[in-house]
C-alpha positions in Angstrom: -0.1 -0.4 0.3 1.5 3.5 -0.7 1.6 5.6 2.2 1.5 9.2 2.6 4.4 10.7 4.7 3.1 12.1 8.5 2.1 15.5 8.4 -0.4 18.0 8.9 -3.8 16.9 7.9 -6.8 18.8 6.8 -9.4 18.5 9.5 -7.3 16.3 11.5 -8.9 14.3 14.4 -7.4 14.8 17.7 -8.1 11.2 18.7 -5.5 10.1 15.8 -2.7 10.4 18.0 -0.3 8.2 16.3 -1.8 9.3 12.5 -3.3 6.6 11.2 -5.2 8.4 8.3 -1.7 9.2 6.8 -1.8 5.5 5.9 -4.5 6.1 3.4 -3.2 7.0 -0.2 -3.9 10.8 -1.3 -7.1 10.1 -3.3 -8.4 7.9 -0.7 -8.0 10.7 2.2 -9.9 13.1 0.0 -12.9 10.8 -0.1 -12.5 10.3 3.8 -12.2 14.3 4.1 -15.2 14.6 1.7 -17.3 12.1 4.0 -16.3 14.2 7.0 -17.5 17.6 5.9 -20.7 15.9 4.8 -21.2 14.1 8.0 -20.3 17.5 10.1 -22.1 20.2 8.4 -25.2 18.4 7.0 -25.6 14.8 8.9 -25.2 15.7 12.1 -27.6 18.8 12.3 -30.2 16.1 11.9 -29.3 13.7 14.3 -30.5 14.9 17.8 -34.1 15.6 17.1 -34.5 12.6 14.9 -32.8 10.6 17.8 -35.3 12.2 20.5 -38.4 11.3 18.1 -37.3 7.9 17.3 -37.3 8.4 13.5 -35.3 7.8 10.8 -34.8 11.6 8.4 -35.1 10.3 4.8 -33.4 13.2 3.6 -30.2 10.9 4.9 -31.1 8.9 1.9 -30.2 11.8 -0.7 -27.3 13.3 1.1 -25.7 9.9 0.6 -26.8 9.4 -2.9 -25.3 12.7 -3.7 -21.9 11.9 -2.2 -21.4 9.1 -4.2 -20.0 7.3 -1.2 -22.1 4.0 -1.7 -20.7 1.3 -3.9 -16.8 1.9 -3.3 -15.9 -1.1 -1.8 -17.3 -2.9 -5.3 -15.1 -3.4 -8.2 -16.9 -2.0 -11.1 -19.9 -0.4 -9.1 -20.0 3.3 -7.2 -18.3 6.2 -8.6 -14.6 5.0 -7.6 -13.0 2.5 -9.8 -11.1 0.0 -9.0 -12.5 -0.6 -5.5 -11.3 1.4 -2.6 -9.2 -0.4 0.2 -10.8 -2.1 2.9 -8.5 0.5 5.6 -10.7 3.3 3.6 -13.8 1.6 3.8 -13.3 0.7 7.5 -12.4 4.1 8.0 -15.5 5.5 6.3 -17.3 3.5 8.5 -15.7 4.7 11.3 -16.0 8.4 10.1 -20.0 7.9 10.1 -19.9 6.3 13.6 -18.0 9.0 14.9 -20.9 11.3 14.2 -23.8 8.8 14.7 -24.1 5.0 15.6 -27.4 4.5 13.8 -26.3 6.6 10.8 -23.6 4.4 10.2 -25.7 1.3 10.8 -28.5 2.6 8.1 -25.1 2.7 5.5 -23.6 -0.5 6.9 -26.7 -2.3 6.2 -27.1 -1.1 2.7 -23.4 -0.7 1.6 -22.1 -3.5 3.3 -24.8 -6.3 4.6 -27.3 -6.0 1.5 -25.0 -5.2 -1.0 -21.7 -7.3 0.2 -24.6 -10.4 0.0 -25.4 -10.0 -3.3 -21.9 -9.1 -4.5 -20.4 -12.2 -2.8 -23.2 -14.5 -3.4 -25.0 -13.3 -6.4 -24.0 -14.3 -10.3 -23.1 -11.9 -13.2 -26.9 -11.6 -13.8 -27.7 -10.6 -10.2 -25.0 -8.1 -10.0 -26.1 -6.3 -13.2 -29.8 -6.0 -12.2 -29.3 -4.9 -8.4 -25.8 -3.4 -7.5 -25.7 -0.4 -10.2 -29.0 0.9 -8.5 -27.8 0.1 -4.9 -24.6 1.8 -5.8 -26.1 5.1 -6.8 -28.8 4.8 -3.7 -31.6 4.7 -6.3 -32.7 1.7 -4.4 -32.1 1.0 -0.6 -31.5 -2.6 0.6 -31.9 -4.4 4.2 -30.8 -7.8 5.5 -32.7 -10.2 7.4 -31.3 -12.9 9.3 -31.6 -12.4 12.8 -35.1 -14.4 14.0 -37.2 -13.7 17.1 -36.6 -16.7 18.6 -33.3 -16.8 17.8 -29.7 -15.0 17.9 -26.5 -16.9 18.4 -28.1 -20.4 17.3 -28.6 -18.7 13.8 -26.6 -21.2 11.8 -27.9 -24.3 13.2 -31.4 -22.8 14.8 -33.0 -20.9 11.3 -36.8 -21.1 12.0 -37.6 -19.4 8.6 -38.2 -22.0 5.7 -37.5 -21.8 1.7 -40.1 -24.7 0.2 -39.2 -25.0 -3.6 -42.1 -25.2 -5.9 -40.8 -25.6 -9.4 -38.9 -22.6 -10.6 -40.7 -20.4 -7.4 -39.6 -20.3 -3.8 -42.2 -20.0 -1.1 -40.7 -18.3 2.5 -42.3 -18.9 5.4 -41.2 -17.3 9.2 -40.3 -14.6 10.6 -37.3 -11.9 10.9 -36.4 -9.6 14.0 -34.0 -6.4 14.6 -34.0 -6.0 10.7 -32.0 -2.4 10.2 -34.3 -0.3 7.0 -36.6 -3.0 6.5 -39.6 -0.2 6.6 -38.6 1.6 3.6 -35.9 -0.6 1.9 -36.7 -1.2 -2.1 -34.9 -5.0 -1.8 -34.0 -7.2 1.4 -31.8 -10.2 1.1 -33.7 -12.7 2.9 -32.4 -16.1 4.9 -34.4 -19.3 4.8 -33.7 -22.9 5.1 -34.4 -25.0 2.2 -36.6 -27.5 3.9 -35.4 -30.2 1.2 -31.6 -29.9 1.9 -31.5 -28.1 5.4 -29.2 -25.6 4.2 -29.4 -21.8 4.4 -30.1 -20.1 1.0 -30.5 -16.3 0.4 -33.1 -14.8 -1.5 -33.9 -10.8 -2.4 -37.5 -10.0 -1.6 -38.5 -6.6 -3.2 -40.8 -4.2 -1.8 -44.6 -4.7 -2.2 -44.6 -8.6 -2.3 -47.6 -10.5 -1.1 -47.1 -11.9 2.2 -44.0 -10.1 3.4 -44.8 -7.4 6.1 -42.0 -5.5 7.9 -43.4 -4.1 11.1 -41.3 -1.2 13.2 -40.2 -2.0 16.3 -40.7 0.8 18.7 -39.7 2.0 22.2 -35.7 1.3 21.7 -33.3 3.0 23.9 -30.5 2.9 21.2 -30.3 3.1 17.9 -33.4 5.4 17.7 -32.8 6.8 14.1 -32.3 3.2 12.6 -35.9 1.8 11.4 -35.8 -1.7 12.9 -38.6 -4.3 11.8 -39.9 -7.2 12.9 -40.9 -8.9 9.4 -43.5 -11.6 8.8 -43.3 -13.8 6.1 -46.5 -15.4 4.9 -46.4 -17.4 1.9 -44.0 -15.1 0.3 -43.2 -16.2 -3.4 -39.7 -15.6 -4.8 -38.6 -17.0 -8.2 -35.3 -19.0 -8.7 -34.1 -15.8 -10.5 -34.1 -13.7 -7.3 -32.4 -16.6 -5.0 -28.7 -15.7 -4.8 -27.1 -18.2 -6.8 -23.7 -18.5 -5.2 -25.2 -19.7 -1.6 -25.6 -23.2 -1.3 -24.9 -23.5 2.7 -24.3 -21.4 5.8 -21.0 -21.6 5.4 -21.1 -19.2 2.4 -23.3 -17.0 4.6 -20.2 -17.1 7.3 -18.0 -15.5 4.4 -20.2 -12.8 4.6 -20.4 -11.8 8.0 -17.0 -12.3 8.5 -16.6 -9.5 6.6 -19.1 -7.2 8.1 -18.0 -8.1 11.9 -15.0 -6.0 10.5 -17.0 -3.8 9.9 -19.0 -3.4 13.1 -15.4 -2.9 14.8 -14.6 -0.1 12.9 -18.1 1.5 13.7 -17.3 0.6 17.4 -14.1 2.8 16.8 -15.8 5.4 15.7 -18.1 5.5 18.6 -15.1 5.8 20.8 -13.6 8.5 19.2 -16.9 10.7 19.0 -17.7 10.1 22.5 -13.7 11.1 23.6 -13.8 13.8 21.2 -17.0 15.4 22.7 -15.2 14.7 26.6 -12.2 16.2 25.7 -13.8 19.2 24.4 -16.2 19.5 27.6 -13.2 19.0 29.8 -11.2 22.1 28.0 -14.5 24.3 28.3 -16.3 23.5 31.9 -14.8 25.3 34.8 -14.9 24.1 38.0 -13.2 25.8 41.1 -12.1 28.3 38.9 -10.4 26.5 36.3 -11.5 23.9 33.6 -11.6 20.7 34.6 -9.2 19.0 32.1 -6.7 20.9 34.1 -7.8 18.4 37.0 -5.2 15.1 36.9 -8.3 12.2 37.4 -9.7 14.2 34.5 -6.5 13.6 32.8 -6.7 10.2 33.8 -9.8 9.5 32.4 -8.9 11.2 29.0 -5.1 9.4 28.7 -6.7 6.0 29.1 -9.6 6.5 26.3 -6.7 8.0 24.0 -4.6 4.6 24.6 -7.8 2.3 24.1 -8.7 4.2 20.8 -5.1 4.5 19.5 -4.6 0.2 20.6 -8.1 -0.6 18.5 -7.3 1.5 15.3 -4.0 -0.2 15.2 -5.5 -3.7 15.3 -8.0 -2.5 12.7 -5.3 -1.1 10.5 -3.9 -4.5 10.3 -7.3 -6.0 9.9 -7.8 -4.5 7.2 -4.3 -5.4 5.7 -5.2 -8.8 6.2 -8.5 -8.4 4.2 -6.9 -6.5 1.4 -4.2 -9.6 1.3 -7.2 -12.6 1.6 -5.3 -13.6 4.5 -8.5 -13.1 6.7 -10.0 -15.5 8.8 -13.2 -15.6 10.8 -11.0 -15.7 14.3 -9.5 -12.2 12.7 -12.4 -10.5 12.7 -13.9 -12.4 15.7 -11.2 -11.0 17.9 -11.2 -7.4 16.8 -15.4 -7.3 17.4 -14.4 -8.7 21.0 -11.4 -6.3 21.8 -12.7 -3.0 20.2 -16.5 -3.4 21.4 -15.1 -3.7 25.0 -12.7 -1.1 24.8 -16.0 1.0 23.2 -17.5 0.6 26.3 -15.1 1.6 28.8 -14.2 4.7 26.4 -18.0 5.7 26.3 -18.5 5.2 30.2 -15.2 7.3 31.0 -16.3 10.1 28.6 -20.2 10.3 30.4 -18.2 10.1 33.6 -16.5 13.4 32.7 -19.7 15.3 32.2 -21.3 14.7 35.3 -24.6 15.1 35.6 -24.8 16.9 32.0 -23.8 13.1 30.6 -27.5 12.2 30.5 -28.6 15.1 28.5 -29.2 14.6 24.6 -28.3 18.2 24.5 -25.0 17.2 25.1 -24.6 13.9 22.5 -23.1 12.3 25.0 -25.8 10.4 26.3 -26.7 8.6 22.7 -23.3 7.4 22.4 -23.5 5.9 25.6 -26.6 3.7 24.8 -25.8 3.4 21.2 -22.7 1.3 22.5 -24.6 -1.4 24.2 -26.2 -2.3 20.9 -22.6 -2.0 19.3 -21.6 -4.3 21.9 -24.2 -7.1 21.3 -24.8 -7.3 17.9 -23.0 -9.3 15.1 -22.0 -12.0 17.5 -22.0 -11.4 21.4 -18.5 -11.1 23.1 -18.9 -14.5 24.2 -19.4 -16.3 20.8 -16.8 -14.3 19.2 -14.7 -15.7 21.9 -15.3 -19.0 21.5 -14.8 -18.7 17.6 -11.3 -17.2 18.5 -10.9 -19.6 21.3 -11.1 -22.7 18.7 -8.8 -21.3 16.9 -6.0 -20.7 19.3 -6.4 -24.1 21.1 -7.8 -26.3 18.5 -10.5 -27.5 20.7 -14.4 -26.3 19.9 -16.2 -25.1 23.2 -19.8 -24.8 21.5 -22.2 -26.6 22.8 
């Protein structure tokens, strides 16, 4: 990878203590800075009001459509050809989460889970049919795997079924926590084939009879994301909308390996956003006649947080390199998810502590980061499940029950 010497960066992050952004080639750094400007000037003003109301601001779709940021990781799609590096893709996920975790999740579900499922699991005809419109964000995607009665046992316990009738598949079951599903133009639905018991992927388009997404209300985190519970009742999907390169859950795991790395980058973004808020507050908030940033215990909280950010960022830089060279296994992304989300929890807690009583007010932003961190800690594989993936790798012994 071509690198740029460390030097002054336009709009440099205070949290980038070791200048990790300097590892990006100049062209990719420009894309990152373009995203940073968009998020700061046009996206961030939308966040708190919609977070308080628990509503997704549809104008986000237009903003991201105009930005040309979608489709960048996929060769031949999006405005940037060839595909951008995994390092830039990760830093874009980080940058979005630094603004708001819900915004990052909306984009990640569309640009990551949904598009990557089709890119990885679809044949060329399916690529040509769906990916250009998704890269242009003229059609929005969602990814439906998690079920109301299932979570960590999804590999062997998926209850949604697919039954083939000639050239048509009939889907029945339910999905839960499906981001973007209330308004998505197409949803990648995973179901178990009743004949061979293997998991297969299907693209279900908006308005298909029997496909009923209902928004989940009363969330305390990710309040901007339109998560849905989906009921599938005799949903008929033609064979041409079955992802042709997905034959079992092993193929699905290839997708989850890549998207789990994206969640680790998202956790880093939440850490950075929380740390920056706390640092700014410590510089401005005065007690006992001086800024609280001048007190030893506050500096201790900030320095420990900066250390966690720096260590996590270094791990993710190397993870991106492993992805680029294809020396990339389940245990690599699992360890990143375990480590970085745990550090994220600690950083947002310390950051909220610096705010004192003001830390529970949405006006100061930090409360949003604090509760959203809990959702990131849990999804894309819990700490326990990812620990067992890494544990099996290093010991050679499976501890899964």
